[in-house]
N, C-alpha and C positions, 0 to 999 in steps of 0.2 A: 517641630518649628525652627522655619527658617529665620536667620539673623533677620531679614528686611520685615517680615512680620513683626518680631519682637521690638523692631524699633519704631515701628507704625504705630503700634500699639503704647509704647511710652513716648511718645511725640504726642500722639490724641491725647494721654495722660495729665501730659506736662500743660498742652494747652487748654484745657478744658474750660468753658466758657460758662455763665452765669445760668441756671436755669429760673424760669419764673413760673411758678406755680400759682394755682387758683385753690381757695378754700371758700366753698359756696357756705353760705348759713348753716345749711344744715348739717354740716361737719363740729362746730362750734355747739349746736342744740346738742349734737351726739355727743360732745365732751362733757358739758356743763351735765348730762344725764349718768354717765358714767361718776363723775363727783357725787352727785346727789346720791346715785346708790352707795357711793364706799361713805359718806357721812353716814344716812340712814344706816346701814350695814353695819359701823363700828358703834354704832349707838343700841342697835338692837343686842349686838352681840356681848358688849357689856352690862346690858338690861339682865339678859338671859343668865349671865355668870357671875351678875354681880354678890351671891353670897359667896360664890367660892372666891373672886376677887379677894373681899372684905377678908375672909378667913384668913387669906394667906398673908396679907399684910399686919395681922391682929397678932398670927402664930409667929411671923417675925418679927414685930416691934415687942411680944411677949419674952423671945428667946433675949437678946437686947437687953431688957432689965433686969431678967434672971442672973445674966453673965456680972452685971453689978452687981 
């Protein structure tokens, strides 16, 4: 790559202007669907493994009480 091309690229990067983008309403509904899927998936995951989670903390607390 020649020095002139490098200088042009560097000059272009230094003089970058603002870019204006457009987010239509469909974009926001997509983000809302992703957020809803994360929340519902988390609730279903906790409900599915609630017995395992409860036993884990029960055993953890029981060990601490045994040490005292």
